[in-house]
Every structure is written in C-alpha cells, then in structure tokens.
N, C-alpha and C positions, 0 to 999 in steps of 0.2 A: 264382071265380077261381083263375088257373093259381098252386099252389105254388112259394115263390122256389127256385130251384137251385143248389146250393153247391160251390165248389173249393176242397178244400185244399190246402194251400199246406205245406211244407216244404221252407226253406231251405239250401243246403249247411250242414255241421256240420264246422268246421274244428279243431274238436277231438280230432276222430275220424282216424285214416288215411285213411278215407274213408269215405262216410256207409252204407255197407252193412255196418257192425259191429254196430248195435244199432239196433233199429227204434226212434222219437223217438215214442210212444205217444201224446201229449197228443193230437193230432189225431184218433187212431185211434179214442182212447175217444169222441170228440165226434160222429165221424162214427157210429157204431155206435147211436148215442144217437137221431141224426135221424133216420139211418135205418130206424128203429124208429117213429119218429111220421113217418113217411110224406114224409120230404122225399129229395131224387133230389142225388144227388153223386159228385164224382171222389175222389182223391186223385193232389195232384201232386208229385214228390218231386226237387228241383234236386240235382245234383251235380256235381263240378269233373271234368271230361274224363278229365285223367291227373295224379292226383297227386303221381306221381313224378318228372315233367318240370321241375319247381321252376318254370312259369311259374305263377304268379298269376291268378287270373281278371280283367277290370277293370270287368266291365261286364254286365249279365245274359247278357247275347248272348253272351257267354265260356262259358254256362253248356250241358250236357246236363241234357234232362227227361225223366222217366218218368210215364208217365197210366196211374190205376190204374182201370178201372169196375168194382168188386165183384171178385170174384178175375180179371180179364181185363185181362193187360196190352193198353190198347192203341199203346201210344207208348214208344221209346226211340231218342231221338237228338236233335239240337242244335236250341236252344229257338225254338219259332217262337208269338211273341206272340197270334197269332189264337187261341191257345188261352181266352185272356182272355173274349172276345165272346160264348163260350157259356155263360156262367154268371150270375145276378146277384148272387152275394156270394162273395169272396173271402175267405179266411179263413188270415190265418197263423201258424201256430204258431212265437212267437222265444226262442232262448234269446240272450243279450247278443252272445256269438262268432257270431250269425249275424245281428244287427241292419246290418251293411253292404249285404250281399246282400238283405233285406227291406225295405232301403231303394230297391236299386236295381228291387226289384219297385214298391213304391208310386208310386215316382215317373214309371215306366212305364206306368202305368194310369190316374196323374192325369191324365197328358199324353193317352194315345191312348184312353183308356175312361174319358171322365169319368162317366158314367150306370152304370157300375158300383160297388156297396159293398165298403170295402173294411175289412177289419176285421183286429187285431193280438192277440194272446192270448199268454201266456206268462211265462218267468220275465223276460223282458227288459220288457216292460209291468207287471210288478208293481214288478220294486226299481229301472226308471230311467222310472217314472210322471210325474214330472214333464216331462222330457226328450221322451219322444213327446208328449203332450199341448203341449207348444211345436214340434214340426215345423213347419216351414214349409207352406204351401199345396203346394207341387210332392210332397210327402212325408207331407203326413199322411193320417191313417185316418178314415173313419168313425167305425168303433166302435173300444173298446179296455175291453180285457176282462182288466185285470189279477190276479183271482183265479181260480177255479171259474168251466169254458165251459157245462156241461153245461143251465144255467136261462138265465144270457142269450142262449145262441145260440137256444134255443126261443122264447123269447120274443118276440125281433126277429123270427123266421120268422114264428108266429102273428099277427104286427102287420106280415109283408111289408113289411118293410123299410126301416121308417119315416126319413124325414128328418128327423134331428134336428141338425142341424150338425155340422162339423168335430171328432173328436176327443170326442166323447159317449163318456165314461164308464159301461161294468154292471160294477159288483164285485158278486161273491157267493162266500157262503163255502158250499160244500155238506154235506152229510151222506152220508156216502159208503156207507152204510148204506141209502137209498134208491137207490144205483143198479145198476142190474138189467141192463145190459148190457155184455158184457167188449169191449173194444177189437178193430175187423176185423183179422184173422191172414188175409188173403190169400196161399196157398199159392206161389202164382207171386214173387209178391215175397218173403217168408218165405225161399226158394228164394236168391235174391240174397245173402242175412246169411251172414257166415262169421264164426261165430266156436266154439270149442272148449273145455270144460272137460271135462278131466282125459282128451284126446279123443275126443270125442265132441262131434257137432254142437250147440248147443246155442241158444235164444233165451234173450227175459230176458222178466221182469213184474213186477208191483206188489203189494203187501197193502194199502198204506197211505201216505200222504203225507204230510210232516211229519216232524219227530224232536224225541226226548225234551232231546237235547244242545244245547249253545250254542257252539258251536266258534265263536272269533272270525272267523273265514275266511268262516265261510258262511252264505250268504243265508237258505238254510231252520234257522238254528239256534233262531228263537225262537219257532217253530211248533208248535202243537200238531198233537199224531199223533192223524189220524183215518182208522181201519181199514175197509176195502170188507169186504162180507158175505161168510160163508164160502159162501154157494151162490155167489156172483160169484165166488169162487177159484176154486170148484172145478172153474166154466162154461170160465174161460178156462184150465185149467191142462188140462180134457180136447180141449179147441180148438187149443191149440199139441202135446200128443201126437200128435191125429189129423195133423197137421202134415205132423211127423216123418213118420209112419206113412204118408201119402201121397206123401210124396218116398222113400217106400220104406225106412227105416230100422224097424229093429226093437231098437235099443236109440241110447237119446239123451237129452237134457239139457236142465236150464232155469237159470236163473238167477235168483235174487229180488235185483230192485236197489235193497230198501228199506234205509234204514237203521236199520230195527228188526228185521233177519233175524232174526235170534239173541240176544233179550234175556233170556231165562231157559227153565232144563229144560221149564218146560209148554209156550211157543209152540216150545221147538224139537220138542219133543215133537209137537205139534199136524202142524205144517208138514209131520214126515216122515213122518205117516201119508198124507196127503194125496198125497206124492210117492208113497207106495207104492201109492195107491189107483189112481192112472192109470199104474203099469207104467215110471216110470224109471226111466231105469239109473243115474245120478250128478246129480247138483245141487252147486250153490257158493250161494251168501248170504252176508251179511257180520256182523259184529260187533263187539266194544270188547273190547282186550285188557283190562281189567281185568276186563270178563265169562267171559272164557275163564280166568284165573289166580282168579276168586271160583266160579265153578262147577266148572271141569276137565270131568271126561268126564260129570257129570250133564248140561250144555249138549252136549258134544259127540259123546259116546255113540248116541244116537237120530239125531243129523245123520248119523254117519259107517254106523253100522247102515242109513241107506235111501239110503245113494248115497255123500252127502255128502263129496267130496274136497278141495271146496279151498274156503274161507276168504278176504273179503275185511275185510281191518283199517285201517281211517286210523293208523298207528303215528306221523306224521306227521314226527317229528321225534328225534331222537337228543340234544341240547342239552334239559336241561334248563330251563333261562332259557326259550327260547322254548317248549317245551309249557307253564311257567308261564302263561307272556303267553295261550297260544291259549287257555284257560280250557274244557280238553277236557269235564271231569267237573262243568258246573255250579256252579264253584264250590268242589267239592271238591278234593285234591290228589291229581295222578295222578305219577306218579316212572317217570321213563324207562327204571327195571330192569323195571318191568310190563311189557312192548314183550318184553324179552328173553323175560322168565318166556313171556310168552302164545306165542311162536313154538316155544318149546321144548311147552309143553304138546299145542298143538297137534299138533306134527309126530311126537311120539309116540304121541299117540292116531291116526296116519295121513291126517293132514291138511293138505296144501298152504296155506301163504298166499298171499296177494297183498297183500303190505304196498303202501302208498299212502303218500308222503311229500314234504313239501315242504321248498324254500327260500327263507329269511324275509329281508325286504330291509335288518332290523337286525344282521343274525346277522356276525359277523367269524369269522377264520380258527379259532379254536376253538371253535366252535358249528359250522362245518361238520367239520370234522374229527369229532366227536363223531357225528354224522348219518352218517357216510359211515362210520364204521365200523358203526356199528347194521347198515348196511345191508350190509357188507360179512360179517356175521355171517350176517344174514338170510338171503343167498345162497347160505352155505357149512352152513348146518345141515340133517343129512341128515334127509329126511322116511321113515319107519315104511309103506311102502306103495308100490307102484306104480298107474300112470293102464289105462285102458281096451286102450289098445295096449301093453302092456306096458313099459312104459319106468319108472326112478324116479321118484316125484311128483318137483318142484322147485319149491321158492318161487319168487317174481317181484319185483321193486320198481320201480313206477316212480317217477322224481325230478321232479318240477315245480316253477318261481318263483311263487311265490304270487301270486294278482290280488286287492286289495281291492273287491271289488264294490261299488258302494254299493246299502245295505241292511245293511250286515256292520259288526260294530265296530270292525275293523281299518278298514276306511275313516274313520267316524266319528273315532278315536281319531288317524290318521295326519293329520284335518283339520284337528283341535285342537292337535295338533304336542303331542300326548302320548306321543311312540314318537322318540327322538333319535335325527339320522342320516337320518331318510326324511319326504320329501317326493313330493305328488303332480304329474304334470305340470299345467296348468292348466288344457289342455284334452286330455282321454281319448274318446278317438276309438274304436269299437266294432270295431276289427282288432288294438284291443293288450288284449281284454277275452276272452282266456283261458287257462288256465293252462297245457294241453301239445298241440302242436294238430300238424300236418304235420311229420315230422323230428325228432320230439318235443322240439321249443322252446317257447317259452312270449313271453306278451305279455308288454311291458314300460311301463306307467304311470308308470315314476320318474322324478324331477325328481330327485332325491338318495336314496342307497343308504348302506348304512356299506359297503361295496366294491362297485369296480368290474360292470358289468352281464359282461364280459369274466370276472372270476373267478367271478365265480354260476355263469355257463354253461359253464363249463370242467369247473365240480362236477356241475352236472347231465348234461353228456354223459359223464363217468366211471361216474358212477351206473345211468344207465341201461343202459352197456356192459358191465356186470353181468348182464343181463338172461339167464335161459337163453333157447333158443330158440325153448321149447316150454311149454305150463302149461295 
C-alpha cells in the first residue's frame, strides 16, 4: 500500500511585517519527524505579496505561495490551487492571527478537493478548540491536533488517514526528550529570512516548550516547561551553523526564542558553552527583569563572554497597577523599579535590551504616562558596547495593545466582569486577534475600554517611534 503524502502548510502571519522574519518552526519539526519515518512531504508557505501597499488580501487567491521539496525551491509565485491535488493530507499549523487565512484554505479544499484530508494544529487549535470543532462543514477540518503533533501525525499516517468523521480531536503531550529529529532547515529557504542580532544575520531556535511563569495575558502561562534533549539541541545548532556557512558567512548569530532562555547562572553557562562549540559570533536570549537584578553578572557574564549582545525582556508596563494585575511572578510581588534596574545592569554589562511592553484596556492617562516614561528611559540609556558592525549597541522597545486571547486569565477576568471599564465584543473574529501586525498596529477586540482606541493607538505610535533604526 502506498504511504500517504503530506503537504505542510504555513498561512501568512500578520503579526510580522512579512513572513520571512522568523521561521515558524512547528511544521518543520513535524516534517523532520515524518521524513525520518519514511513519509514523503513538501512545505508550502503562503505570504502576502506586498505588505507595504496597504491593500489587504481578501481571499486565498490574493496570496503568493512558496513550495519546497526538501532543500529545493519548486515554485514561487501566485497561488495555484492545483497544488492541493498532489497530496493525501494537507496539514496546517495555525496561530490565531493566521486563522482567517487558514479558513480560506479549508473552504477551498472542502469545495474543490473533498477527497483530501485536512488537519489543523498549532495554538489556535489549542486555545480555540471549541470554535474549531464547531466550524461549519464548508470550513471544517478532518483532524484537529490541539497539543503536540509528533505522535498524532505518525498515528494517522500509519493508519492510512482513517475516515473518523469531521473535527476528530487527537490530543497528546510529548516527552520532548524522546524527540531526536531537529526541524528541517532548508538552506535556500533560510536565505530568504532577514533578521539581525548585533549586526549579524541570525536564525532562531527553541530548547523547550512551556513557561514557568503565569502572566495573565499569556496563553502559555500555565504550561509546565518541557525541555528537548541536549543532543537534539546540539544537532539543531550545528545544522543552523552549517546553513550560515553554506550561505558564505563566517560570522553568524542565533536567537533562542524560549521563554526560559536565561533562567539561572547554570543554564546560562550551559547555553554559552553550546554556542561557543558551534562557532557562533553572537546570540540573543530572553530572560526576566527580576532574574537580572537577582543574579547580575553571574547570569550575564557567561552570556556576554560567549557573544551574547542582546537580551529580550518582557517589561510589559511602567504602571505598578498594571504590573500587579499581570501576575508576572506567579503571585510574588514585582516592582516597576526592577525594570529600570534590570536595564541598567544589562547595559553596564555590555548587553542591549529588547524590551516588550503593552498597553492595557483598563489604563488611564496616568498609567500610560508611567510606561511611556519608562520607555523613554530605556531607549536613552547608554549600552557599554558595540555591535559587530562597530555601531553603538542600542536598546529597543516594542509597544503593542494587549489582546486577551482565549485561554488567558485576562480573557476569563474580562468575561466575568472583574476588570472595570473593559468589555469584549460579542463576536471576535480572527482578524482582531493579534498584538502587533503590519505598520505596528494591533487588533481591537474591545467593546469598552477605559480610554478611547484613538488615545491608545496614539500612545502606541509614539512609543514605537522612539525605536532606533537598528538593533
């Protein structure tokens, strides 16, 4: 019996300025796994042709598609629906901002290719599971994978894609130590991605899933941390370094995209050793303000000595009222002053800060002023160091308007009326579910907020205008 073939599909991501900033890794992990088990697959990446035009796509036919067979680019151009006829399973990985595009695809497949099996996985299937299960027949998927996809995918393929009725849910949590295949990293695809850390081209990877913290705005705030094996991490680092070299780079960078990037001095030293072993010039990781204040150079010294030049920190807000509501430290008090202190400590140690902040729908003018003052301090504070192009390192800040995704504590609190002056719209469509998309704007799922949308957007635009031209 012929083995089923798979087309892995990545819809466009309106969170990013374009699709070729960060590689959406989920499909590449599963593709590597099914390749290892002998199943043929290709990768289809949809993207918006011209983000800068201001004209938003209204159907799947307005999108471009990029088709990869292993490391070979087979097609790049206007969407051709006939691509779907070549595969048995069409598997989509979908974050909530991508859901509208995903439904365009499922509607087309259900209408014109009803013999094909459709699968949806990713965070949208997890946190909006009830809505995905309840999709009408013209939009519905055959298989829904709300958790990890490795074993559910293999199970379905080994059973030759059984007909289980529409919207059948396969839920599984994987022991990541048992995953031994790093994600696929096609050289010619990665060449398209354009991101720099401290002046050098960089790609990103993860070492774990989940987060030890429980911020009320975050979908992953209540998930246990699960780490990949060190051997698998080494293989991925080695493959990414190889891609850099194949593209002619002898100096190159990596970003750890984990929420658990720099948790303590021991972990920082361990990651630093791996970075040095694979010859990376510089790198970036994420950490938390109170950890920098707690450990100072014990955390930052190994990072800096191995080329660490930028650290991402979710500083969230300069308003103590908002910080208390966020529950940044699992019920323990965190003070805004720690945000200022963390920036000073990092900058003194030669490390620039990429700070992430939000505007919250309960905030008044005083709250906004306090956060804007913190951002003005961050972008003005000097960093004791240069990037790999000899430019002074500069701090960078992103400002977004918080969207209370389903599955977050804030969504629950707002629905229960526990936050004054904040109500959600009765019907929230997927195109409203993003923090910061093209032109640094944010979705607006609110029926009522403390201040007007225009006031929040004005503050957001001002904060983002303070960002340096490079980082």
